[in-house]
N, C-alpha and C positions, 0 to 999 in steps of 0.2 A: 205878649203871648196871652191869648184868650183860652181859658180852660173852664171845664164844667164839672167840678167834682160833685159826687152825690152828697146829699144832706145827711149828716150823721145824727143819730139820736143823742139827746143830752144825757148827762149822768143820772138825772132824776128819772128820765124815761127808761134808762137801762136798769135802774133799781126796780122799777115797776115790772119790767120783763123778768127779772130774777124772781121777784115775789110771785108772779103769775106761774112761772115754771114750778116753783116749790109747791104752790097750791094745786097744780095739776098732778104732780107726783103723788100728793096725798090722796088723790081720788083713785089711784090705782094700786098703791103699795101700803102695807102695814108698816109700823115701826120696826118690827122684827125682821121683815123682809129687807128693809133698807140696810140693816146692820149685818146682812149676809153678803157673800161675794158672788151670788148668782149660781145658776145651774148650767149643766153641760149637756150636749147631745140633742138628738132629735126626739123630743117629747111626743107622746102619742097625740096630744092635743095640738094640732097644727104643724107637726113635724119640725119643731123649732124649740130652742130653749125657752122656757116660759118667762124667765126674766127678760130676755131679749124682746119677746113679743110684747110684754107689758110696756117696756120702754119705747118701743115703736109706737104703741098706742098713746103714750104720754106725749111724744113728739108730734104726732098727728093732731091731737087735741090742742096742744100748745099753739100750733100754727094754723088752727081752724081748718084742717084738711081731713079728707076722708080716710086716709091711711098713710103709713110710712113704712119703709123697709131699709134695713142696713144691708150693705154689700161690701165685699172685700175689694180692694183695689182703689180705695180712697175716692176723691171727687172725680177722677178721670174715668174709673169704671162705672161710677154712678151715672155719668153722662152716657157712656156707651150702652149700658143696660136700658136706660130710659129711651134712647133712640131705637134700640133693637125691639123694644116692646111696642113702639108706635109706628115704625116705618112701614110703608106699603111696598108693593112689588117694584114700583118704578125707581125706588132708591133715591129720589130727589128730595132735597131738603133746603128750605130757605135759610140763609145766613146773612149777616151784615157784611157790607163791602170791605170793611177794615180787615187787616191780616188776622187770620184765625189763630187762636191760641195754639201753640205747637202740639200739646198733647191731644187737644181736640181734633186738630188736623190729622193726626195719626189715627185717632178713633174713626173718623169719617172714611179714611182709606181702608182700615181693617174691615169696616162694615160695607165697603163698596158703595158708599153713598156718593151722590152727585150734588155738591153744593151749588145753589143758585144764589149769587150775591146780589143784594139790593141795599140801598142806602136807608138805614133805619132813621136817620136824621131828617129825612124828607118824607113826611106822612103821605103826601099826595102821590109822590113817586112810588112809595111802598104799596099803596092801595092799587094803583094801576098795574104794577108788576104782578101782584097776586091775581088780579083778574086775567092777566095775559097767560098765567101759568096755573090754570084752574085744576090741573091734575095733581098738583103738589099739595099734600095735606099734612105736612109737618114742618115746623120751624124751630130753629135753635137760637135762643136769644141770650146773650151774655149780659148779666145785670150791670156789672161794672164796666168801665170804659175800656175799649180796645185801642183807641188812639186818643190823643189829647183833644182833638177837635170834636169828639162825640158829645152830643148834647141831648140825645133822644130821651123822652120820658117813657120808661118801660111800660107803664100802664097803658099809655096811648098805643104803643107798638103792639102790645098783646091784644088790645081791644080790636085793632084793625085785623089782625090774623084771625081772631075768633069770629069776627063778623062774616068771614068767608069759610068758616068751618075747618080752619087749620088747627091741628093739634100743636100746642106750644110747649116746648121743653125749655126751661130756664136754667142756665148755668149761674147759680147763686153764690159761687165761691167768692170770697172777700166781701160779700154783702150781708150775709146772714148775721143777725143780732147787732149789726152796725146801723142799719136803716130801719125805718118804721115797719115795712112789710117786705116779705120775701115774694118771689115770683108768683107762687100759687095764690097768695093773698091779693095779688094784682090781676088775677084771672088766668094765669098759666095752668096747664094741665099737670105738669110735673116740675118740681124744683129739685135740683141736684147740688150737693155740696160735700166737701171734705170735712169730716169731724176733726181731723188733725189740725185744721186751721182754726178750730174753736176750742183749743186747749185739751183736745181728746187724744186717744191713742193713734198710733200710726196705722195707715192702711185701711181705714174704714170710711166708707162713704155712706151718704144717706139720700134717699129719694122720698119726697113728700108729695102727696096729691091724689090724683084720680085712682080710685080703688081698682077699677078694671085693669088698668095698665100695671099697677103694682102687683095684682094677683098673678099676672103673666110673668113678672120678674121673679116672684117667689117660686114659680115652677122650675126656674133655672137652677135653683139651689136646694135640690132634694137631699143631697148627701150631707152627712154631719160635718165633713171637712170643709164644705163651702159655707157653713153657718157661722154667723157672728155669735160667739158664746156669751153667756150671761154676764160674766165678769167684765168682758170687753164692752158690752152695752152699758154696764154701770159706769165704766170709766168715761164713756162718751157723755153720759148724763152729768157726771161730776164736772166735766169741762164746760158743758153748756150752761151750768149754773153760774159759773164765775166769769164766763166770757163777756156777757153784755156790759157789765160795769168796767171791766178791764179795758175793753175796746172803746167805750165811751170816754174814759179818762185819756186814753191814747189819742183819740180825736180831739179832745179839749186841749191837750198839750201841743198837738200839731198846729192848731190855730194860733196859739201863743208864740210858738217858735217862728212861724212865718211873719207875724207882726214884728217881732224883734229883728229878724234878718232883713226886713224891708224898711227899717226906720232910718236908714242912712248912716248908721254908726260904722258899718263895716265897709271899708273902701275896696275890699277884695271881692265883694259880691255885686253882681250886676242886677240880679233879680231872683226872687224865690216865689214858688207857687205850691198850692195844695192840689194834687191830682189823684185820680184813681188809675193806678197803673201797676198791676191789677188791684192790689191793696191800696188804701189811701196813704199816700206818702208825700214828702216834701221834695220838690225839685229845686235845686240851687244851681245857679249859673255863676261861675267865677269870671272875673274880668280877664284873667290870664289862663293859659292852658295847663293847669296844675292838678287836674282831677286825679290822675293816676298816682302822683306822689302823695296827695292828701289822703287817698284811700289807704295807702301803705302806712302812713303815720297814724291814722285814725284807729287802725287795728291794734297798733302798739298801745293805744290809750284805752283799749277795752271795747271798741266798737266791733260788731260782728262783720266779718269780711264777705259773707254770702248768706243767703237764706237757707233754712232747713225745710220747713213746710210753709214758710212765710206766715209768721204770727202763731207758730206752734208753741207748745208748752216749754220747749227748749230755748226759745228766743226771747229771753227777758232783757238782755242787753240791747242797746240801739243798733240798728243796721245802717251802715254806711256802705253804699253799693253803687256800682255803675248803673247807668240808665238802661231801660229795656231795649231789647232787640228791635222792637217796633219803632221806638224813637230814633234809634241809630239809622234805620232805613230812611227816615224822613230828614235826618240831619247828620251828615257824616262827621261833623266836628263835635257832636254831642259827647263822644267818649272822652274828649280832652277838656271840655268846658263845664259839663253838667255832672252833678252828683245826686244820687237818690238817698234820702234819709227816712227811715221809719223809726220813731221813738221807742216802739215796743212798750216795755214797762217803765222806761226811764222818764225823768222829768225834763223840763225846759233847761234847767241849769246844766245838767249833764251834757245835753246835746250842744249847747252853745260853747261850753268849756272845751269839749273834744274838738269841735270845729275850729275854735280860736287857736288852740295849741297845735293842732295838726297843720294849719296854714302857716303859723309862725315858724314851725320847724322846716317846712318846705321853703319858705322865703329866706330863711337863714342859710339855706344850701346854695342860693344863687349869689 
């Protein structure tokens, strides 16, 4: 199997991101302000809690962007509002040929958008398709892989769209603070992501990038009930501080685990790979169709049986889970032979121990 996982930043690079964020916070907040829990309601300055607005400015500065805005509804609603702020009357939008992420598909249906699929892996084909559809002026690009065969360089894809005046919205979920640059730092107009996936609170999304589009989004949130309150924004910030190093350690352990599983020691494993699906995980293929039983036993040994927000603050134990629906569409036997593992906050020893013990219990049942 040939796969193309995204390159994760190192632990040292993650430390530098943490330090950069702290330094950026110091440019906007006093020490006393940080030791408070934020304000509430629609302040006369900007019709938004002042703590929330400051933190949006921190995030914009941190990501070298013009502006940032928090929205309710997590990453899904961030994408929806980004599309709504940029879409033109013909409702057409460029997307990748791979199956669209389920919540994004729902968003496109709700906004009555007409997706035009083109293969992002083929830059020549992409450029030709844009030329043939010159009336389309918006593209949605998912940073992480939609299928295992995806190999496109996001900077190249964005550059081609921008060459023809297409506004690019980047779905940065599962990529933020894991890779060196987010979508807007690669040239996209807007980057969208869930703060829940970055150790933050539930239900809050963030949009970073072009100020004109973000100003339009702010107009949708005039009422106090639609505002992200100051204490919620502070909780987002606290998660962002600790996420880079935690995620870099997770990526480091993932590399170690795959090396161990592929060293020939385990006769029950056929192959193991690191993939982005959607988050960066380990795919393990068993030689026998034992996946369903292994998952049952792994849960008894402490492994999470399903994701919450996938890499949320609640998911510190490793995740042992079935493969994605996209993979099942490509391989009907995947449900019986393949397993998906995300170390979360655990180390290599825990993953290997749970896998060994779960397989042993299953084998003893035969």
